ChimeraX commands (.cxc) that place a marker at each C-alpha (Angstrom):
marker #1 position 249.40,-9.54,151.59 radius 0.5
marker #1 position 250.19,-11.48,148.42 radius 0.5
marker #1 position 253.40,-12.73,150.04 radius 0.5
marker #1 position 251.42,-14.56,152.71 radius 0.5
marker #1 position 249.46,-16.45,150.07 radius 0.5
marker #1 position 252.38,-17.45,147.83 radius 0.5
marker #1 position 252.11,-21.16,148.75 radius 0.5
marker #1 position 248.36,-21.15,148.10 radius 0.5
marker #1 position 248.87,-19.46,144.73 radius 0.5
marker #1 position 251.42,-22.15,143.78 radius 0.5
marker #1 position 249.01,-24.91,144.82 radius 0.5
marker #1 position 246.16,-23.34,142.81 radius 0.5
marker #1 position 248.49,-22.96,139.80 radius 0.5
marker #1 position 249.51,-26.62,140.11 radius 0.5
marker #1 position 245.85,-27.65,140.36 radius 0.5
marker #1 position 244.99,-25.59,137.28 radius 0.5
marker #1 position 247.91,-27.01,135.29 radius 0.5
marker #1 position 247.07,-30.61,136.18 radius 0.5
marker #1 position 243.39,-30.11,135.30 radius 0.5
marker #1 position 243.68,-27.99,132.15 radius 0.5
marker #1 position 246.82,-29.27,130.41 radius 0.5
marker #1 position 245.65,-30.95,127.19 radius 0.5
marker #1 position 242.12,-31.12,128.59 radius 0.5
marker #1 position 240.58,-31.57,125.13 radius 0.5
marker #1 position 242.98,-34.39,124.19 radius 0.5
marker #1 position 243.45,-36.33,127.40 radius 0.5
marker #1 position 241.41,-38.49,128.06 radius 0.5
marker #1 position 241.41,-39.17,124.31 radius 0.5
marker #1 position 237.69,-38.91,123.64 radius 0.5
marker #1 position 234.40,-38.07,125.28 radius 0.5
marker #1 position 232.45,-40.91,126.84 radius 0.5
marker #1 position 228.71,-41.16,126.31 radius 0.5
marker #1 position 227.74,-39.13,129.40 radius 0.5
marker #1 position 230.07,-36.34,128.33 radius 0.5
marker #1 position 228.66,-36.48,124.82 radius 0.5
marker #1 position 225.14,-36.22,126.21 radius 0.5
marker #1 position 226.10,-33.14,128.26 radius 0.5
marker #1 position 227.71,-31.52,125.22 radius 0.5
marker #1 position 224.91,-32.27,122.81 radius 0.5
marker #1 position 222.19,-31.15,125.21 radius 0.5
marker #1 position 224.14,-27.98,126.07 radius 0.5
marker #1 position 224.54,-27.21,122.36 radius 0.5
marker #1 position 220.85,-27.87,121.79 radius 0.5
marker #1 position 219.88,-25.62,124.72 radius 0.5
marker #1 position 222.19,-22.92,123.36 radius 0.5
marker #1 position 220.71,-23.06,119.85 radius 0.5
marker #1 position 217.03,-23.87,120.52 radius 0.5
marker #1 position 216.36,-23.60,124.25 radius 0.5
marker #1 position 215.34,-27.27,124.17 radius 0.5
marker #1 position 217.07,-30.56,124.98 radius 0.5
marker #1 position 217.59,-33.46,122.58 radius 0.5
marker #1 position 214.02,-34.67,123.19 radius 0.5
marker #1 position 212.49,-31.24,122.55 radius 0.5
marker #1 position 211.75,-30.29,126.18 radius 0.5
marker #1 position 212.15,-26.58,126.88 radius 0.5
marker #1 position 214.76,-25.87,129.59 radius 0.5
marker #1 position 214.23,-29.14,131.45 radius 0.5
marker #1 position 214.96,-29.71,135.15 radius 0.5
marker #1 position 216.09,-33.24,134.35 radius 0.5
marker #1 position 217.81,-34.40,131.16 radius 0.5
marker #1 position 216.48,-37.71,129.92 radius 0.5
marker #1 position 219.69,-38.49,128.04 radius 0.5
marker #1 position 220.08,-42.31,127.94 radius 0.5
marker #1 position 217.04,-42.77,130.19 radius 0.5
marker #1 position 219.23,-42.12,133.23 radius 0.5
marker #1 position 217.72,-38.66,133.84 radius 0.5
marker #1 position 220.73,-36.51,134.66 radius 0.5
marker #1 position 220.36,-33.55,137.04 radius 0.5
marker #1 position 220.41,-30.33,135.00 radius 0.5
marker #1 position 223.06,-28.09,136.54 radius 0.5
marker #1 position 226.17,-29.51,134.87 radius 0.5
marker #1 position 224.56,-29.41,131.44 radius 0.5
marker #1 position 223.54,-25.79,131.99 radius 0.5
marker #1 position 227.12,-24.98,133.06 radius 0.5
marker #1 position 228.34,-26.41,129.76 radius 0.5
marker #1 position 226.10,-24.04,127.73 radius 0.5
marker #1 position 228.27,-20.90,128.16 radius 0.5
marker #1 position 231.40,-23.00,127.69 radius 0.5
marker #1 position 230.09,-24.29,124.35 radius 0.5
marker #1 position 229.08,-20.75,123.41 radius 0.5
marker #1 position 232.65,-19.53,124.00 radius 0.5
marker #1 position 234.76,-22.51,122.88 radius 0.5
marker #1 position 232.43,-24.21,120.39 radius 0.5
marker #1 position 231.16,-27.78,120.61 radius 0.5
marker #1 position 234.51,-29.36,121.53 radius 0.5
marker #1 position 235.83,-31.85,124.05 radius 0.5
marker #1 position 237.52,-28.96,125.87 radius 0.5
marker #1 position 234.25,-27.00,126.13 radius 0.5
marker #1 position 232.37,-29.97,127.60 radius 0.5
marker #1 position 235.08,-30.64,130.17 radius 0.5
marker #1 position 235.88,-27.00,131.00 radius 0.5
marker #1 position 233.26,-26.53,133.78 radius 0.5
marker #1 position 234.44,-29.68,135.56 radius 0.5
marker #1 position 238.10,-28.64,135.41 radius 0.5
marker #1 position 237.27,-25.09,136.51 radius 0.5
marker #1 position 235.16,-26.28,139.46 radius 0.5
marker #1 position 237.94,-28.75,140.30 radius 0.5
marker #1 position 240.40,-25.87,140.67 radius 0.5
marker #1 position 237.89,-23.90,142.72 radius 0.5
marker #1 position 237.36,-26.95,144.95 radius 0.5
marker #1 position 241.05,-26.82,145.83 radius 0.5
marker #1 position 240.75,-23.14,146.81 radius 0.5
marker #1 position 237.60,-23.67,148.87 radius 0.5
marker #1 position 239.08,-26.75,150.52 radius 0.5
marker #1 position 241.85,-24.47,151.76 radius 0.5
marker #1 position 239.29,-21.96,153.06 radius 0.5
marker #1 position 237.09,-24.65,154.64 radius 0.5
marker #1 position 239.96,-26.40,156.44 radius 0.5
marker #1 position 241.40,-23.06,157.59 radius 0.5
marker #1 position 237.97,-22.20,159.02 radius 0.5
marker #1 position 237.75,-25.61,160.74 radius 0.5
marker #1 position 241.22,-25.83,162.27 radius 0.5
marker #1 position 242.39,-22.20,162.17 radius 0.5
marker #1 position 245.82,-23.37,161.01 radius 0.5
marker #1 position 247.18,-22.24,157.68 radius 0.5
marker #1 position 249.62,-25.17,157.45 radius 0.5
marker #1 position 246.85,-27.79,157.70 radius 0.5
marker #1 position 244.75,-25.87,155.19 radius 0.5
marker #1 position 247.66,-25.68,152.74 radius 0.5
marker #1 position 248.34,-29.41,153.08 radius 0.5
marker #1 position 244.66,-30.19,152.52 radius 0.5
marker #1 position 244.54,-28.01,149.40 radius 0.5
marker #1 position 247.78,-29.56,148.11 radius 0.5
marker #1 position 246.58,-33.12,148.64 radius 0.5
marker #1 position 243.31,-32.37,146.84 radius 0.5
marker #1 position 245.24,-30.65,144.02 radius 0.5
marker #1 position 247.28,-33.83,143.37 radius 0.5
marker #1 position 244.67,-36.42,144.37 radius 0.5
marker #1 position 244.38,-38.99,141.56 radius 0.5
marker #1 position 240.66,-39.39,142.27 radius 0.5
marker #1 position 239.99,-35.67,142.06 radius 0.5
marker #1 position 242.24,-35.24,139.02 radius 0.5
marker #1 position 240.48,-38.02,137.15 radius 0.5
marker #1 position 237.03,-36.59,137.75 radius 0.5
marker #1 position 238.14,-32.99,137.17 radius 0.5
marker #1 position 239.32,-33.87,133.67 radius 0.5
marker #1 position 236.03,-35.39,132.53 radius 0.5
marker #1 position 232.50,-34.05,132.49 radius 0.5
marker #1 position 231.12,-36.03,135.42 radius 0.5
marker #1 position 228.85,-34.54,138.03 radius 0.5
marker #1 position 230.82,-36.19,140.85 radius 0.5
marker #1 position 233.62,-33.63,140.78 radius 0.5
marker #1 position 231.27,-30.68,140.46 radius 0.5
marker #1 position 229.25,-31.91,143.44 radius 0.5
marker #1 position 232.46,-31.94,145.47 radius 0.5
marker #1 position 232.94,-28.24,144.74 radius 0.5
marker #1 position 229.39,-27.30,145.79 radius 0.5
marker #1 position 229.69,-29.40,148.97 radius 0.5
marker #1 position 232.95,-27.78,150.00 radius 0.5
marker #1 position 231.67,-24.28,149.18 radius 0.5
marker #1 position 228.49,-24.89,151.18 radius 0.5
marker #1 position 230.36,-26.32,154.15 radius 0.5
marker #1 position 232.82,-23.39,154.20 radius 0.5
marker #1 position 229.96,-20.85,154.05 radius 0.5
marker #1 position 228.09,-22.70,156.81 radius 0.5
marker #1 position 231.18,-22.68,159.03 radius 0.5
marker #1 position 231.60,-18.96,158.38 radius 0.5
marker #1 position 227.96,-18.43,159.43 radius 0.5
marker #1 position 228.44,-20.37,162.65 radius 0.5
marker #1 position 231.48,-18.28,163.59 radius 0.5
marker #1 position 230.32,-14.89,162.30 radius 0.5
marker #1 position 228.74,-11.93,164.00 radius 0.5
marker #1 position 224.95,-11.60,164.00 radius 0.5
marker #1 position 224.74,-9.10,161.15 radius 0.5
marker #1 position 226.70,-11.41,158.79 radius 0.5
marker #1 position 224.98,-14.70,159.59 radius 0.5
marker #1 position 222.25,-14.21,156.97 radius 0.5
marker #1 position 224.84,-13.58,154.25 radius 0.5
marker #1 position 226.84,-16.72,154.99 radius 0.5
marker #1 position 223.74,-18.89,155.48 radius 0.5
marker #1 position 222.37,-17.63,152.16 radius 0.5
marker #1 position 225.60,-18.62,150.41 radius 0.5
marker #1 position 225.58,-22.02,152.14 radius 0.5
marker #1 position 221.94,-22.57,151.19 radius 0.5
marker #1 position 222.64,-21.60,147.59 radius 0.5
marker #1 position 225.62,-23.98,147.35 radius 0.5
marker #1 position 223.84,-26.90,149.01 radius 0.5
marker #1 position 220.71,-26.21,146.95 radius 0.5
marker #1 position 222.71,-26.09,143.72 radius 0.5
marker #1 position 224.27,-29.41,144.65 radius 0.5
marker #1 position 220.83,-31.02,144.71 radius 0.5
marker #1 position 220.61,-30.21,140.99 radius 0.5
marker #1 position 224.18,-31.31,140.26 radius 0.5
marker #1 position 224.42,-34.93,141.32 radius 0.5
marker #1 position 221.85,-37.51,142.43 radius 0.5
marker #1 position 223.95,-38.68,145.42 radius 0.5
marker #1 position 223.92,-35.17,146.83 radius 0.5
marker #1 position 220.18,-35.59,147.38 radius 0.5
marker #1 position 221.02,-38.22,149.96 radius 0.5
marker #1 position 223.81,-36.60,151.98 radius 0.5
marker #1 position 223.16,-32.83,151.66 radius 0.5
marker #1 position 219.92,-32.78,153.72 radius 0.5
marker link #1:1,2 radius 0.2
marker link #1:2,3 radius 0.2
marker link #1:3,4 radius 0.2
marker link #1:4,5 radius 0.2
marker link #1:5,6 radius 0.2
marker link #1:6,7 radius 0.2
marker link #1:7,8 radius 0.2
marker link #1:8,9 radius 0.2
marker link #1:9,10 radius 0.2
marker link #1:10,11 radius 0.2
marker link #1:11,12 radius 0.2
marker link #1:12,13 radius 0.2
marker link #1:13,14 radius 0.2
marker link #1:14,15 radius 0.2
marker link #1:15,16 radius 0.2
marker link #1:16,17 radius 0.2
marker link #1:17,18 radius 0.2
marker link #1:18,19 radius 0.2
marker link #1:19,20 radius 0.2
marker link #1:20,21 radius 0.2
marker link #1:21,22 radius 0.2
marker link #1:22,23 radius 0.2
marker link #1:23,24 radius 0.2
marker link #1:24,25 radius 0.2
marker link #1:25,26 radius 0.2
marker link #1:26,27 radius 0.2
marker link #1:27,28 radius 0.2
marker link #1:28,29 radius 0.2
marker link #1:29,30 radius 0.2
marker link #1:30,31 radius 0.2
marker link #1:31,32 radius 0.2
marker link #1:32,33 radius 0.2
marker link #1:33,34 radius 0.2
marker link #1:34,35 radius 0.2
marker link #1:35,36 radius 0.2
marker link #1:36,37 radius 0.2
marker link #1:37,38 radius 0.2
marker link #1:38,39 radius 0.2
marker link #1:39,40 radius 0.2
marker link #1:40,41 radius 0.2
marker link #1:41,42 radius 0.2
marker link #1:42,43 radius 0.2
marker link #1:43,44 radius 0.2
marker link #1:44,45 radius 0.2
marker link #1:45,46 radius 0.2
marker link #1:46,47 radius 0.2
marker link #1:47,48 radius 0.2
marker link #1:48,49 radius 0.2
marker link #1:49,50 radius 0.2
marker link #1:50,51 radius 0.2
marker link #1:51,52 radius 0.2
marker link #1:52,53 radius 0.2
marker link #1:53,54 radius 0.2
marker link #1:54,55 radius 0.2
marker link #1:55,56 radius 0.2
marker link #1:56,57 radius 0.2
marker link #1:57,58 radius 0.2
marker link #1:58,59 radius 0.2
marker link #1:59,60 radius 0.2
marker link #1:60,61 radius 0.2
marker link #1:61,62 radius 0.2
marker link #1:62,63 radius 0.2
marker link #1:63,64 radius 0.2
marker link #1:64,65 radius 0.2
marker link #1:65,66 radius 0.2
marker link #1:66,67 radius 0.2
marker link #1:67,68 radius 0.2
marker link #1:68,69 radius 0.2
marker link #1:69,70 radius 0.2
marker link #1:70,71 radius 0.2
marker link #1:71,72 radius 0.2
marker link #1:72,73 radius 0.2
marker link #1:73,74 radius 0.2
marker link #1:74,75 radius 0.2
marker link #1:75,76 radius 0.2
marker link #1:76,77 radius 0.2
marker link #1:77,78 radius 0.2
marker link #1:78,79 radius 0.2
marker link #1:79,80 radius 0.2
marker link #1:80,81 radius 0.2
marker link #1:81,82 radius 0.2
marker link #1:82,83 radius 0.2
marker link #1:83,84 radius 0.2
marker link #1:84,85 radius 0.2
marker link #1:85,86 radius 0.2
marker link #1:86,87 radius 0.2
marker link #1:87,88 radius 0.2
marker link #1:88,89 radius 0.2
marker link #1:89,90 radius 0.2
marker link #1:90,91 radius 0.2
marker link #1:91,92 radius 0.2
marker link #1:92,93 radius 0.2
marker link #1:93,94 radius 0.2
marker link #1:94,95 radius 0.2
marker link #1:95,96 radius 0.2
marker link #1:96,97 radius 0.2
marker link #1:97,98 radius 0.2
marker link #1:98,99 radius 0.2
marker link #1:99,100 radius 0.2
marker link #1:100,101 radius 0.2
marker link #1:101,102 radius 0.2
marker link #1:102,103 radius 0.2
marker link #1:103,104 radius 0.2
marker link #1:104,105 radius 0.2
marker link #1:105,106 radius 0.2
marker link #1:106,107 radius 0.2
marker link #1:107,108 radius 0.2
marker link #1:108,109 radius 0.2
marker link #1:109,110 radius 0.2
marker link #1:110,111 radius 0.2
marker link #1:111,112 radius 0.2
marker link #1:112,113 radius 0.2
marker link #1:113,114 radius 0.2
marker link #1:114,115 radius 0.2
marker link #1:115,116 radius 0.2
marker link #1:116,117 radius 0.2
marker link #1:117,118 radius 0.2
marker link #1:118,119 radius 0.2
marker link #1:119,120 radius 0.2
marker link #1:120,121 radius 0.2
marker link #1:121,122 radius 0.2
marker link #1:122,123 radius 0.2
marker link #1:123,124 radius 0.2
marker link #1:124,125 radius 0.2
marker link #1:125,126 radius 0.2
marker link #1:126,127 radius 0.2
marker link #1:127,128 radius 0.2
marker link #1:128,129 radius 0.2
marker link #1:129,130 radius 0.2
marker link #1:130,131 radius 0.2
marker link #1:131,132 radius 0.2
marker link #1:132,133 radius 0.2
marker link #1:133,134 radius 0.2
marker link #1:134,135 radius 0.2
marker link #1:135,136 radius 0.2
marker link #1:136,137 radius 0.2
marker link #1:137,138 radius 0.2
marker link #1:138,139 radius 0.2
marker link #1:139,140 radius 0.2
marker link #1:140,141 radius 0.2
marker link #1:141,142 radius 0.2
marker link #1:142,143 radius 0.2
marker link #1:143,144 radius 0.2
marker link #1:144,145 radius 0.2
marker link #1:145,146 radius 0.2
marker link #1:146,147 radius 0.2
marker link #1:147,148 radius 0.2
marker link #1:148,149 radius 0.2
marker link #1:149,150 radius 0.2
marker link #1:150,151 radius 0.2
marker link #1:151,152 radius 0.2
marker link #1:152,153 radius 0.2
marker link #1:153,154 radius 0.2
marker link #1:154,155 radius 0.2
marker link #1:155,156 radius 0.2
marker link #1:156,157 radius 0.2
marker link #1:157,158 radius 0.2
marker link #1:158,159 radius 0.2
marker link #1:159,160 radius 0.2
marker link #1:160,161 radius 0.2
marker link #1:161,162 radius 0.2
marker link #1:162,163 radius 0.2
marker link #1:163,164 radius 0.2
marker link #1:164,165 radius 0.2
marker link #1:165,166 radius 0.2
marker link #1:166,167 radius 0.2
marker link #1:167,168 radius 0.2
marker link #1:168,169 radius 0.2
marker link #1:169,170 radius 0.2
marker link #1:170,171 radius 0.2
marker link #1:171,172 radius 0.2
marker link #1:172,173 radius 0.2
marker link #1:173,174 radius 0.2
marker link #1:174,175 radius 0.2
marker link #1:175,176 radius 0.2
marker link #1:176,177 radius 0.2
marker link #1:177,178 radius 0.2
marker link #1:178,179 radius 0.2
marker link #1:179,180 radius 0.2
marker link #1:180,181 radius 0.2
marker link #1:181,182 radius 0.2
marker link #1:182,183 radius 0.2
marker link #1:183,184 radius 0.2
marker link #1:184,185 radius 0.2
marker link #1:185,186 radius 0.2
marker link #1:186,187 radius 0.2
marker link #1:187,188 radius 0.2
marker link #1:188,189 radius 0.2
marker link #1:189,190 radius 0.2
marker link #1:190,191 radius 0.2
marker link #1:191,192 radius 0.2
view
């Protein structure tokens, strides 16, 4: 079974290498949005409140741009494990970037039922300069891509599944699409 997935494993390994290699050093420093995510995650971890003193907010005021909360909450366990570092702030984005490559494979395989097309799609996403750039910084854009692909794959599985499995796949799709609404403002436009 593992033999049949050798190409996919290589693509996932390539995606992980490109996203995690020197993640804390390259890009050279956090930008202000990344800093806001890190500081708020650290504050939530230590006090349960954001930088303005709000307890577990559903929107982070930050620089008066009111960020959706999910990415910041994903940074909390990363900061707990790795400390308040550039790597910790960027880790969730890089991790979800790698998972997006895997679920792109699964989504395209579900759509076209051809392993070769799915492998090419996963490979192109793994090396895509756009996706690499956003996977290596703590921006919600990349994370929203993961939730969109996961939700679309689960929805396609629901459409093609037997009656007793439809609820499972629709629940996963609903969870992914719902999570996306709290990940990135643009998702609130195209997800519904």
